[in-house]
C-alpha angles and dihedrals in degrees: 000000000000091000090053091050092050092047091048092049089050090053091049091049090049091051091049092054092044091241118138108256120239102242109227127206112281097013119091118203108260115213116228143091129281095266092053092050091047091052091050091050092050091049090053091050090050092049091050091052092048091048091051091049092048091049091050092048092049090051092050090051091051098245113179117252095024112113130185093245090057089050092050093047093051090047092051092048091053092046093051092047090051093048090051089051092051090051091051090049091050091050092049092050091049091050091049092049091048092050094045091052093054115109115249 
């Protein structure tokens, strides 16, 4: 999961700089602009958080087949995805501030 997130972020970064992305095994290049890719990434992070919450809730209710280690793994996946998203946001804000401070 983490590898997929990193590869996806590399593809988004490559698209933002207009460089051709290095297609990695298992990930096909998705056509679209930066905003579309960003929306898809945010949707995936949201889905990961919802899945982690649902898994935790199922564990609390005593659902069969749901163990604590699965809950913790899903929670960590969602947390890492969220942290990566926050880092991308921070980089975008820094880039915007740098561009807006350039003399015209």
